[in-house]
Residue, then its C-alpha position, 0 to 999 in steps of 0.5 A: m500500500k502506498i501512502a502520500v505524506d505531506g512532508m512540509g506540514g507540521d511544527y517540526a517538518p520536514q525532520a519529524i515527518v521524514e523520520g516518522s515516514v522512515l519508521a513506517a516504511q521499516e515497520l508497517n510494510v507500506e510505501i511512502v510518497l513524501v510530498g514537498d520541497e524535493a531538496r529538503l526532503e532529499r537531505e533528510i533521507d540522506r541524513l537518515q540513510a534511508h535510500k534503500l527503503p520504499i520511500s519516494i519524493c513528489h516535489a511540491s513547491e509551496v507550503v500552506y503555513m499554520d497561520e494562513a486562511p485555509g480556503m484562500a491558501l488552497r486557491k492561491k497555492r495550487f502547488s502546495s504540499i497538502r494539495v499535491a498530496t491529496e490530488l496524488v491520492r485522487s489520481g491513483g498515485a497513493e491510497a491515503v494521505v497524511s498531513a500534520g500541517n494546517t488542519g483547515a487546509a488539510m480538511a478543505a483539500a480533502t473535502m474539495i478533491f475527494r468530495p463527500i460520500k453520497g448521502i453525507d452532508r458534511p465530513a467529520i473529524a473522528t477523535l480517539l479518546p481513552t476511557q475505562k473500557g478502552l478507546a471511544i470515538m467522538l465525532d465531530g471533533g471540530a470540522n462542523v461548528d453548526c450541525k442539524a439533526p440529520q448531520l448528527f445522525q450521519f456522524g453516528i453512522m460514520g462512527h459506527v462503521f469506523a468502530k466496527s471496521v477499524f476497531r473490530k467492535p461487533s456492535p458498537a454502542v452509539g451515544l449522543l453527547a447531551i446535558g442529561e440522560e433523559a430523551s427530553k434533555g437538550n436543545d431542539v437539534t439534539k432531541e431530533a437527532f435522538l429520534l433519528l438515532k433511536q429509529s435506526h439499526l444502530n446500537f443506540v444507548g441514548n444520551v451520554e452526559g459529559k461526566h459519563f464519557f470516560r466511563g466507556m458508556a459508548d464506543v461512539v459519541v456524537c456531537d457537533g464540532f463546536i462542542g466536540n472541539v471544546a471538550l477535546k481541548m478541555c481534556e487536553g488541558f486537564g491532562e496537562m494540569f493533572t500530570q503537572s500537579l501530580k509531579n509537583s506533589l510527589r516531589r515535595t518530600p523524600w518519602r513521596r519521591l521514593s514512592a514515585l519510583l515504586v509506581r513508575p511502571a504504572f505512571k508509564e502505562i497511564r502516560e502512554l494511554l493519554d499520549p496523543a502520539e499513540y493514536g497518530g492522528m484524526p481521520l476525516i471520515g465521510i469523504n471518498g478517500t482516506c485522509i488523516i489529520a495529525h497534530g501540528n506538533s507530531t513527533p516521529k512516533a505520532v507520524k508513524n502511527a498516523i500512517q498506520m491509521a491511514k493504512r487500516i482505514a484504507e484496507e478496511q474500505v471504510t468509505e464503501r461500508i459507510q455507503e452501505d450503512l446509509e442504504r441500510n438505514d434507508m437514508l438515500d432516495a432513488e437518486g442516491q441523495g437523501s434522507k428518506l428516514w428524516r423526511q418520514i420523521r419530520n412528516h409525523m412529528s412537530f418539534r417545539s421550534e416549528r410549533e412556535f413558528e406555526e403559532d406566530t404565523t397564525e395570529p390574527h392580523d389587521d391587514p389580511s395581506s400582511s399574513r401572506l408569506s413570500m416564498 
């Protein structure tokens, strides 16, 4: 399998990117295509003495930097490393793309070039988080700030397929992140999404409160990108605070320092569990292709694991399985667009916002003409 890697994306590019690619070529039985400044990438390969490995270079003369606006940068920089790497996959020169560069640019390039799967309104970022029962998938992790109920339902299907295919969960438990366990809790969007998820073939376990997330109540937790990204950043911040506080506390007395030596293996296990480098990157799912968005400060280990994730998703044909699940849930109409299930639910139920709108529009008016609605 051949993986295209954005050689110029990331805080430590190209050094860390090339080192991680070398590790992947040595350990994962993959071919790597490094995309970026050919001269700089060649120097890194020379430094690592990696010429005998299955690594090639595709020259790209431009770079989208972290502080650039994604859309404008992609339009102006047609030969940027992230765009060239993504187009390489579309043309058949590779089977997946990995980038630790500008997240918005990587997402925009993949969405624009691969296009969303039929029946999927918007792709979503799947974030992997540890729980007491193993890994859980939260999506969306930041790709879509505002979402409608059918889009949250689509996230549930995508997460279900991802957990089932990549993590071998036979019947992944799907939950909806909300402010209470009861079906009546939440805003109009989450209530409508609850109904869609409940009437699907998914193993829907209901609403999941934030405090219950890390208990592992669900294998897949659905939310919009605004909530998901805020939750993710809060988790990262809490992890840093907890780790530093624990270190400071253990250093206060000689006895504590001695006890820290005794439990060092346990601390190492926990550190690995919470280390983002162990998971590599976040897949953008819901597109006709495989794209992994790695963290900007990715280490060589993180880059290697991101490439491993790209390989697994491509091998498991996640895109095709999402399409099958959409059809299984009767989400596509005859033209392959849809959502038949959503229209059926809307035809039989009236949500609060719609009732309020109907009440407002049926109030008596002095001027009969003022009650007309222009469409």
